[in-house]
N, C-alpha and C positions, 0 to 999 in steps of 0.2 A: 505493500500499499505506499501510495506516495502522498505526503502531507505538504500544505505550503508553511514558509518559514520567513520571516518570523512573524507575519501578520495573523490574526485571527477573525478578522471582520474582511468580507470580501469588497466593502466598499473602500477600505484603504488601499486597494490596489488600482493602480491606474489603468484606463484601459488597455493601453498598450502592455502593459505587463501580465494583465489577466490573459490576453490575448497569447501571447510568446509562453504561458506557462501551461503544461499539459492539463486537459480539460478532465482527465480521472483525478486529479490531485483534490484532495479534500482539506477543510481547514480543522486545526485543531480545536475541540469543544472542552473547555476547563469545567464545565459546569452548568454553563449559563445561556447555552446556544437554544434556540428556538426547536421546541420540542419535535421531533421527526422530520430535522432538517435533513435533506439528502446531501448537502454542502459540506458537514460536520461529520467527524469522528471523535466520539468520548474515548478516552482510554479505557481500557478495563481494569487496569491498576489502579485508578485513580480512586482514592479513598472514601470522597465526599459526594453524596448523591447531590441532586440539584436544590433541595431542601434545606440542607447543610451547607452547601455551598453559598447559597444567596444569603444566608443568617451568617456566615464566617466572614465573608466579605463585607458585610453590613457593620457587623461588630468590630473587625480590623479597623475599616476607616474610622469609626467611634472611636475606638480605642487610641488610633494614631492622630488622632486631634490633640491628645495632649501630649504629644513627642515630635509633632513635624508640622509646620506651618509655610506658608499658608493653604487653604483647601485645596488650591487649583493645582498644586504640584503633589498633595499628600500621597495618591499612589507612586508615584517616584520615589519619594522619601521613603515610603514603606518598602518597595523594592530594595533600597539601597541597603535599609536598615537588614533585612534579611541577609544578605550579606553572601549572596550566592549559595544560600543552602549551607551555611555555616550553623551546624548545630547549636554552637554557644551564642552567637549572636541573635539567632531567632526564636530560640525559645521561650522568652521573654512572651514576646508578643504572640505566639500562637498558642502557649499555655494559655494565658489572659483571656483571648477570644474563646477558645474552645471551653473554656469553663462556662462562658457565658453562653456559649451558644448550646452548649449540650446538657448544662448543668451539672459536670460533673467535678468532682474535686480532682485537679491536676496534682500530681505528686512531682515532686524534683526530679524524681528518677525513673521514667516510666519503664514498662516491662517490654514494649515494644521494639522491635528490630531497628537498626540503624537505617536497613531500606524502607522499612514502613515508615518511619520517622522522616525520610528524606522524601517519600512521596507525598507526604501531608505538606511538608514546606513548597515542595514543586508545585503542587496544585494552588496551595495559597499564594504563589509568586505569578503563577497564570493568570490567577482570577484577578490579582490586583493588575496586571498589566491588561487584561480585558477590560476594567473598568478605564483604564488610562487611555486605549483604544475608543472607548465610547465617549470619552470627554473630548478627544481630539475631533471625532466624527461631530459631535456637536458645535465646535468650534469652528468646524469647515464650515457647518450650515451657518453661523452666525457671519463669517465672512463673507460669504455669498449675498446674505442680507445687507449687509454694510455696504459691499459693493455697488449692489443693485440700487440702495439708497444715494450712494455717491453719484452715480451715474444720472439717476433723475435730477440730483441737485445740480450736477452740471448742465443738465437741458434746461433747468428751471431758469438760470441765472444767464443763460444765453440771450443776444439781444434779438434774435429771429432773424427774420429776413433782412431787416432794417440795418444802418451803420450805428455804429454807437456815434454818440455827442458829446459825452462829457469823459472825464476822467474816469469818473466811477463806474459807467457801463464799460470801460475797457478792464476795468480792474474784475469786475463780475464777471465778463466773460473770462479772461485769463484764469480767474480762479476756477469756474466750470471746467474748462478746457482740462487743468491740473488734475483737479478732483477726479475728474471722470475715469482719467488715466493711470491712477495711482493703483498700484498692486500690492494686496497685504499680503505678510508674510503667510504659506500655506501651512495648513495646522498639521499635514502628515510630516513635516520636516523634522518634527521634533524627536530626536533620535531616541529609540525604545533600546533598554538595555538587552542586547541579542545574543551575547555569551552568556547572561544568567537565564536567560528564555531558553539557549542551546542545552543547558546544563538542566533543566526543567524536561526538555523533550528527552533527554538522555534517559532520565530517571523514569519517566509514565511509557515513553514509546522508543525503545532503545531498537528497535527492531524495523524500525519503518526508516523509508527514505525520504528526504528531505528535498523541497524544489525552492528555489529562491531566485526574484529578479532584483536584488539589492546590489547594487554595483559597488557599494561602501564595505558589503559583507566579504564579496569576492575579492577586492583590492587587500582588505585587509588580511582574509588568509593566503592569498598570495604571497602578499609580505612577509607574512609568518613560515614560510615555507612548508605549507601544509601538503602533504603528499595528494599528488591528483590521481583518482583511479580511471579504470576505464571507460570511455564514453558509450560503449554498447549497452552499460549498465541501466543508462538513461538517456535514451533515443533523443535528439533533438537539443540536447545540453549542450552547450559552449564549452564547459568544463565541470569536471567533476571531483570534489574533494571525497578522499576517504583516510580516515585515521581514528585513533581512539579519542573519545569525547574529551580527555583532560588537555589534548593539543587544540582541539576546536575553543576551548575557553579561555586558553591563553597561558596553562600552567607548563613547566618546562620538563614535569616528571608524573609519572603516576603516584596518586595520594591513597595509603592503604587504607583511610579510614573512608574514603569515598570509591567502593570498588565499582559501583554504577559508572564511573567516569572510563574504567577501562573497556567497556562497550565501544566498536567501533560503529561509527557513524557516516552515511554516505548524504553528502549535499550537493545536488545538481544546481547549476547557475545556466539559467535560458536566456538566449536573445531578447531584449537587445542589449543585456550587459555584454561587454567583451573584456573578459579578464588577461586575454592575450596583448591587447594594448596594438 
């Protein structure tokens, strides 16, 4: 099975990127995708169902308001706080919100395995990233509304068919032209922590192939010297990277405490991205 990476919302892909990527690819569902959607795949190893996932995200955001601000960057701040599934740094957040969600008393030392703890933390990070993507989509909608309003303002301050007679008319006409031509920063240019997301994928879907059209990811992996796999494995890809997950996430060696990072990942880069230069 092939999964898109790193986006989890189809709306975040540009038309050119979506057309270039394989039609058979699916989006990863961290637990909040529409029920029955054919575009998503929910990992079988994800420990939280939809009800718990929704409550976990809500309580995590509420808990995070006490340690991060402003609210607009809260999901990113919490992703940073989890520190790429580091058990020490994320334990306080996860334990606190799980107590609230499940009503259980969290012990300092749980009996669950390191892999199960990693899966819980991975799903939490993906839920936070999902929330961040939804905020980006909201921001994109706001940008479109503002741009439309500016266009209308530019038309309203123009003098129409007649020539301007005063300096104020000239200033209004110039202002309208300037406003209607301004481009706002695109919401989808905010960088997602793709290395941390990739570690989450390695925990929850280690056997899946990943597909991306992200030029920055491809360039970073090329510069890092990540081994290139055979193109035959992913038809249509301009380049295929294959290596243990710990190399993908920027580490220089295997981590005994995180054996899931030894899983070999395969990431295909599809046109229009050209990593060969």
